[in-house]
N, C-alpha and C positions, 0 to 999 in steps of 0.2 A: 743813277743812285744804286747802291748795292749794300748788302749786309752779308756777313760771313759767319760761319759756325766756328772756325778756328783761326788763329792768328799768332803772330810772334810778339812777345813783349820784350822790348829792349830797354833795360834799365841803365841809363847813361850816367857816368860819373859827373859830379858837379864841382865847379871850382870852389864854391862856398857851400856850407851846410854842416850839420852835425856829423860826428864820426859815425859811420854806418854800423859799427860794432857796439855802439852805446845801447845798453838794454832799455827797453821801453815796455813796462808792464810784463816783464818776464822773457821777452824775446828781443834780440838785436833789431835795430831799426831796419836795416836792409833785409833781414830775413822776413820781417813782417810784410814788406812789399812783395817779396818773392812768393810767399805763401798766399798772399791775397791774389796774386796773379794766377796761382795754381787753382785756387777756389773759383776764380772768375772764368776758368775754362780755356786758358791759353795753351795751345799745343806745344809751344816752345818759349822758353824764357832765357834770354841772354843778359848777362850782367858784366858790365865793364869793370875791370880791376885797374886802379891807378898804380903808377910806379910806387913801390914801397909797401903796398898793401898785400895782404895774403888772405883771400876770402875762402880758401879751400875748407878750413875748419868751420868757418861761420856758416857756410851754405851746404855742409856735408849732408844734412838730412833732407835737402830739397833736391829737385831735379833741374836746378838752374845750370846753365852752361857759363862758365867763367871765361871771359875774353880778356886776355892779357895784352899789354901794349905791343909785344913782339909777335903775337899770333896773327895769322892771316884772317881776312874777313870770313865769317862762316858761310857755308853754302847758302845760296839764295833760295829762300822758301817762297812758295807761291802764297798769295793771299795778303792779308792785312799786316801792316807793321804799326805797332803802338809803341811810341817812345815815351818813357817816363823818367823824369829827373830823379836821381838817387836821393835828393833831399825831400822828396814828396812822400808822405804817408797816405796810402790810399785804402779805401774800403773796397772789399771784393765786388760789391754791387756797382760801384762806380767804374771799376775796371771792366766789369762785364758789359756795362753800357758802352764803353769805348770799343769793346770787341765786337759788339753786335749792331751798333747804330748805323743807319744808312749814311754813306758818304759819297762824295763826287770823286770818281777815279782821277788820279793825277793831281788833285788839289790837296793842300796841306790843311787839315783841321787842327787848330792850335788853341791850347790853353797856355798863355804866355808863362814862361819860366817853369811850367809844371809838366805838360804832356802834349803829345801830338799824335795824329793819326794820318797814315798815308797808305793809300791803296793804288798800286800802279802795276802796269804790265812789266816794268823793268825795276824790280826791287833791288837789283845790284847797284843801281845808281844811288839809291838811298843808303845802302850799306857802305858804299865808297865815301859818301859825304860824312857819315858817322865815323869811319875809320881814319879819314885823312883831314879832319877838321882843325888840326893843330891844337891851339889852346882855347879855341872858341867853344862856347856852350853848344851842346848838341842841337837844341831847339833853334837857336839862332842860325846855326849852319844849315839846317833843313829849310828854314824860312828864306834864306838867301838863294837856295837852289830850286825850290818848288813854289809854284804860284799858290797864293792863299785861297782858302774857301771863303764864302761870303760871311758866314757866321763864326762864332767862337764856341769852343767846347764848353760843356757844363763844368762848373767849378764845384759842384756839390760833392760831398763825401770824399774830400781830399784835404790834406793839411800840409803846409810847408814847414819843415823843421830846418830853419836857417842856422840856428846856433843852439848850444846846450841849454840856453835860457828858455828855449821854446818847449823843452821836454815836458815840463809840468802841464803846460797848456795842451800839448799833444795827448797826454794821458787823459786829461779832462774831456777832450774831444772824442777819444776812443770810448770812454766810459759812457758819455752821453749817447753815443750811437747804439748802445745796448738796450736803451729804453724803447719799448714797443709802443706804437701809436694806439694799439687796442687796449692798453692797460687801464684799469680803473683809477679813480681819483686818488684813493688812499695808497694804492700800489705805486703809482707814479710819484706821489709827493712825500710818502713816508717810507714804505718798504724799500723802494729802489734806492733811496738815498743811503739807507743803512747797508743794504746788500752790496752796492757799488763800493762803499767805503771798505767793506770786508774784502771784496774781490780785488781791490787795488793793492791791499797788503798781502794777499795770498798769491797774486799772479806771478811773483818772482820766486815762489817756493815750489816744492815738489808735490804739493797737494793737487790731486787730480779732480776733474769734475765729478767722476763717479764716487770718489771718496766723500765729496761734499754732499752728494745725494744720500749716501748712507748716514752721514751725520745728521742731515735734516730730518730724515725718516726716524732715526733714533730719538731725536728731540721731540718730534711729534707724537711718537708712541708713548714716550714718558709723560707727555702732557695729557694724553688720553687716559693713561693709567691713574693719574691723580684724581680723576673724577670718581674713582672707586673708593677713595679714601674717606673715612668718616669725619675727618677734620673739616670744620666749617669753611676754612679759607682755601682748602685744597683745590676746589674747582676753579677759583680765580688764578691760582698758580698754574693749574693745568691749561687754562685758556691762554695765559700769557706764553706758555711753552709752545702751544699749538700755533700761536701767532709768530713766535720765533722760528718755528719750523717753516712757516710760509715765507718769512724773510730769507732764511738760509737757503730755501729751495730756489731762490733766484740766483744764488751764487754759482750753482753748478752750470747753468746755462751761460752765465756771464764768463766763467772761467773757460768753458769749452770754446766760446767764440774768441776770447782773447788769446788763447793758446792754440787755436786752430786744431782742437781735439774733439770736434763734433763727431758723434758716432751714432749709429742706429741703436746699438745696445744701450748707450747712455740715455737716449731719448725714451726708449721703452722703460728703462729702469726708473727714470724720473716720473713718467706718466703713472706707472702702477704704484710707485712709492707714495705719491700724493693720495691716490684712491685708497690705499691700505690705511693711511693715517686717518682719512675722513671716515672710513668704515669703522675703525677702532674707536674713534671719538663718539660716533652715534651709538655704538654698542655699549660703551662704558657709561654714557649718560643714561641710557635706558635701564641698564642693570642697577645703577645707583638709585634711580627714580623708583624702580620696582621694589627695591629694598626698603626705601623710606616709606612708600605707600603700603607696603605689605600686601601688594596685589601684583598680578602678572600682566595686566593690560598695558603698562608702559613698554613691555618687551615687544608688543605688536607694533608700537610706533617706531621702536628701534629697528625692528625687522624691515619695516617699510622704508626707512631712510637708508639702511644698508643695502637692501635689494635694489632700490632706485639708483644708488651710487654704482653698484656692481653692473647693473644692466646698462647704464649709460656708458661706463668705461668699456665694457665688453663690446658694445655697439660701435663706439668710436674706433676701438682697436681693430675690430673685424672689418669695418668698412674703409678704413684708411691706413692705419699702421701696418696691418698684416699684409697689405698689398704692396708695400714699399720694399724696394731692394736695399741698396746701399744709399747713403747720403741722408740729407735732412728729412725729418718726418713731416708728413702733411697730416694735420690733425683736425681739419674741418670736414664735416659731412655735407656741407653746402657748396654747390657749384655757383651760387649767386651770393657772394659775401655781403652785398648791399641790400639784400631783401629784408623785409621786416622780420621774417622768421629768424634769419641768420643773425641780425643785430640783437634780437631778444635773447637768442641762445648764447651769444657771446657775452652779453651783459650778465646773464645768470651764472655763467661759468667763472666769472671773476670772483676773487676770494676776499673782497671787501666785507663779505658777510661775517668773517672771523672777528671783526671789531664788534659786531653785535654780540657774539659769543662772550667777548671780554666784558662788555657792559652788563649783560644779563648775569654772568657769573659773579660780578662784583655785587650785584643786587641779590644774589643767591636765587636766581630765577632761571638757571640754565636749562631747566626742563622745557621752557617755552622755545628755546632754540631747537631742541629735538622735535617738538611738535611741528614747528615750521618746516624742518627738514623732512619730516615724515610725509608731509603733503607735497613739498617742493621737489624732492628728488624724483618721485615717479612722474610728476608733471614734466620735469626736464627731460626725462627719458622719452616720453611720448612726443615732446617737442622735437627732439633729435630725429625721431622716426619720421615725423612730418616734414622736416627740412630735407631729409634724405630723399623722400618720395618726390618732393617738388623738384629737387635737383636732378633726379633721374628723368622726370618728365620733360624738363627743359633740355636736357642733353639729348633725348631721343626725338624731340620735336623737329620737324623739317625747318630749314632756314627760312626766316620771315614769317613763320606761323606762331602767333602768340600762344602762350601756355596759360590756361585758365586755372586760377587757384581758388578753391572753394573757401569762403569765409563764413 
């Protein structure tokens, strides 16, 4: 059994399937597979071009090698060969699994009609089969030449697009894959439904993820400002705008993943944008409360909520984001995501609390939201510090030595 760090992804033309140039949520179907392969870490991506096709313009922005019918077989690379049918839409995490999973050398790991893995000392034999297979399907040709492995490949995180009628279902499948397992109940069942509907319509436009971040922050700041208005119903309108900010805030990450435009700058912008909105919200409620009461003590509650928010954000940024180079940001300070501390911190970080803001604002009792935040924000900061300390102790402990956590 073996596992490799690099591999070749061969996207084989299929006799049946949707046109590879058909746009799917803003990107051509074939380009989605190529970019998913790039995200999955393949060192080389080879794409077969059928007679009559011209994929040069379609794949111009990728690093795919286009293999035409008259071209000789490419130079034999060492390592693993992953063959993917052109009719298959794949998530990067699935392709990464195919690239890294242990396999038996010389045996063909197969996901029928979709993908295959082959690791052999003679990759030229596999290349010859793929180039000289006539009209046969690539996976069928490989199956006839190489002995099968005992099991079958995972079929998770891939979707077959056999005809244009499958495109709508393929879009739904891609959008469902954007929902995170760690999201709160309201986020999963309310906010994501709205944000995904918006992202579906924006995916084919020129709207960028960072532009959506600026829009969501502007909406949130406008909502916070409404809490300063003397109008009786302004706080409710402000709370609804802050909730709209939370919904729109999901669109930037969704668009980034749909368009393969994830960036470190975008992640940092999104992170600090959220915290700026929350800080502005706490400050606005505190100022309005102080005006109404004719006293200054509500400002102390606002300062506590804002300070706790800034300290928590700065702590997370310093201990995780500031240490990252390029690529996705890691935003957890815990090395043990299943620990009680980590689960509690994750639950408190969810934004379901904004629905409480809407309810209290409708009752004209939004000052209670600030009171809760004034206590909860500092507690959350100290909880993050505790999680980080436990994580460092676990990381520094010798293997097999349990780490004691004081309770």
